[in-house]
C-alpha positions in Angstrom: -2.9 -7.6 -31.2 -3.6 -9.2 -27.5 -7.1 -9.7 -27.0 -8.4 -6.5 -25.6 -11.4 -7.2 -23.7 -8.5 -9.1 -21.6 -6.7 -6.5 -21.5 -9.5 -4.2 -20.1 -10.7 -7.2 -17.6 -8.1 -6.9 -15.4 -7.6 -3.1 -16.0 -8.7 -2.6 -12.7 -5.4 -4.8 -10.9 -3.0 -3.4 -13.2 -1.0 -6.3 -13.6 -0.9 -6.7 -10.0 -1.8 -10.3 -8.2 -5.3 -10.4 -6.8 -3.9 -12.1 -3.7 -1.4 -9.6 -3.2 -4.2 -6.9 -2.6 -6.1 -9.0 -0.8 -3.3 -9.7 1.5 -2.6 -5.9 1.7 -6.1 -5.2 2.5 -6.2 -8.0 5.3 -3.0 -5.9 6.5 -4.5 -2.7 6.5 -7.4 -4.4 8.5 -5.7 -5.8 11.2 -3.2 -2.8 11.2 -6.2 -0.5 12.3 -7.8 -3.1 14.6 -4.6 -3.3 16.5 -3.9 0.4 17.1 -7.8 0.8 17.9 -6.7 -1.9 20.7 -3.5 -0.4 22.1 -5.9 2.7 22.7 -8.6 0.9 24.1 -6.3 -1.2 26.4 -5.0 1.8 28.1 -8.2 3.7 28.4 -11.1 1.2 29.3 -11.3 -2.2 30.8 -10.4 -3.9 28.0 -6.5 -4.6 29.3 -8.6 -6.6 32.7 -10.9 -8.3 30.0 -7.4 -9.4 28.4 -5.9 -10.8 31.7 -3.8 -7.8 32.4 -4.2 -5.9 35.3 -1.2 -4.4 36.1 -1.1 -0.9 34.6 2.5 -1.2 33.3 1.8 -4.4 31.6 -1.4 -2.7 30.0 1.0 -0.2 28.8 3.6 -2.4 27.5 1.1 -4.3 25.4 -0.7 -1.2 24.2 2.9 0.1 23.3 3.6 -3.2 21.3 0.4 -3.2 19.7 0.8 0.3 18.3 4.1 -0.1 17.4 3.2 -3.4 15.3 0.2 -1.4 13.8 1.9 1.2 11.8 4.5 -1.1 10.0 1.3 -3.2 9.0 -0.3 -0.1 7.5 2.6 0.8 5.4 3.1 -2.6 4.2 -0.8 -2.6 3.4 -0.1 0.4 1.3 2.5 -0.6 -1.0 0.9 -4.3 -1.3 -2.7 -2.6 -2.5 -1.1 0.1 -4.6 1.3 -0.7 -7.9 4.8 -0.2 -6.5 8.0 -1.0 -7.8 10.9 -3.6 -6.4 12.7 -0.6 -5.0 9.6 0.8 -3.2 8.5 -2.5 -1.7 12.0 -3.2 -0.6 12.2 0.5 1.0 9.3 -0.5 3.0 10.4 -3.6 4.3 13.4 -1.9 5.1 12.0 0.8 7.0 9.7 -1.7 8.8 12.5 -3.6 9.6 13.7 -0.8 11.7 10.4 -0.2 13.3 10.3 -3.7 14.3 13.6 -3.6 16.1 12.5 -0.5 18.0 9.5 -2.5 19.0 11.8 -5.1 20.3 13.8 -2.6 22.2 10.4 -1.4 23.6 9.6 -4.9 24.9 12.9 -5.4 26.4 13.3 -2.0 28.1 9.8 -0.9 29.6 9.4 -0.6 32.0 12.3 -1.2 34.2 14.8 0.1 31.7 12.7 2.8 30.2 13.2 6.2 31.6 14.8 5.1 34.9 18.1 3.3 35.6 21.8 3.3 34.9 21.2 1.9 31.3 17.5 3.1 30.1 16.7 2.3 26.4 14.0 5.0 25.4 16.5 7.0 23.0 17.7 4.1 21.6 14.3 2.7 21.1 12.5 5.9 20.0 15.3 6.5 17.1 14.9 2.8 15.8 11.2 3.4 15.5 11.3 6.7 14.0 14.1 6.3 11.8 12.4 2.9 10.6 9.0 5.1 10.0 10.5 7.5 8.1 12.3 5.5 5.4 8.9 3.6 5.7 6.9 6.5 5.2 9.1 7.9 2.0 8.3 5.0 -0.1 4.9 4.7 0.9 4.2 8.5 -0.5 6.7 7.4 -3.3 4.3 4.7 -4.5 1.1 6.8 -4.0 2.5 9.9 -6.1 3.9 7.5 -8.8 0.6 5.9 -8.7 -1.4 9.3 -9.3 0.9 10.3 -12.0 0.5 7.1 -13.9 -3.3 7.2 -13.7 -3.4 10.8 -14.4 -1.0 12.1 -16.2 -2.4 15.5 -17.0 -5.8 14.6 -16.7 -5.3 11.9 -19.1 -5.1 7.6 -19.1 -2.5 6.1 -21.0 -3.2 3.1 -23.1 -0.8 0.5 -24.4 -1.5 -1.5 -27.8 0.4 -4.4 -28.2 0.9 -6.0 -31.5 3.3 -8.5 -32.3 5.4 -6.3 -33.9 5.4 -3.4 -31.0 3.8 -1.4 -28.8 1.5 1.9 -29.4 0.6 4.4 -26.8 -2.7 6.3 -26.8 -3.6 9.0 -24.4 -7.5 9.1 -23.6 -9.6 11.4 -21.3 -10.7 9.2 -17.6 -14.6 10.0 -19.5 -13.1 7.8 -22.8 -11.3 5.4 -20.9 -14.5 4.7 -19.3 -16.4 4.6 -22.0 -14.1 2.2 -24.0 -13.9 -0.3 -20.7 -17.7 -0.2 -20.7 -17.7 -1.1 -24.6 -15.5 -3.9 -24.1 -17.1 -5.4 -20.7 -20.1 -5.2 -22.2 -19.1 -7.8 -24.9 -21.8 -6.4 -27.3 -19.8 -6.9 -30.4 -18.3 -3.2 -30.3 -14.6 -4.8 -29.2 -13.2 -4.8 -32.8 -15.1 -1.1 -33.4 -13.1 -0.1 -29.8 -9.6 -1.5 -31.6 -10.1 0.4 -34.8 -11.0 3.6 -33.0 -7.8 3.0 -30.6 -5.5 2.2 -33.5 -6.9 5.1 -35.4 -6.1 7.5 -32.6 -2.7 5.9 -32.3 -1.8 6.3 -35.8 -2.6 10.1 -35.5 -0.7 10.9 -32.6 2.5 9.5 -34.4 1.9 11.6 -37.4 
């Protein structure tokens, strides 16, 4: 059997790389800051402090910041939560659509936004909208699967890995916390926890 202390010690990461979680947190903070900055640029004198005196230029800067903030927040969610490769690729694909929308906005605003013979407001909005919908769908899927994985009917699933296979035990959240405290405390209770879980696994199979 694997060292249960190691398994419990890394349980909070669910097999994920802590660096990936750190990157997700950084992306989330950056997204929130970009969104707040975008609002302040068009509602306060922050634009002048940034050297943007023209109203249209300030609106363009705010649009770009706000447009980049949403994809950053989407990425932060799938980076922090356990997510499948399919969900990660789905968010990346959706974010690519958002970036296309941001690129079109930079090219179109303000001269080709709603005035002129060749306006790009509709194309820009549709690219960003579709990209956001795709990314949001996979973000919600990752959040739903994370919740089901951790609370299937109000229980937590533990996997006991042997050399000959894997046994699954379902315990209540309170029991899981008790087991985790016992193992992390390293007070000689690890073997007792292992025997109890093995016993429960055998009873579940019968």
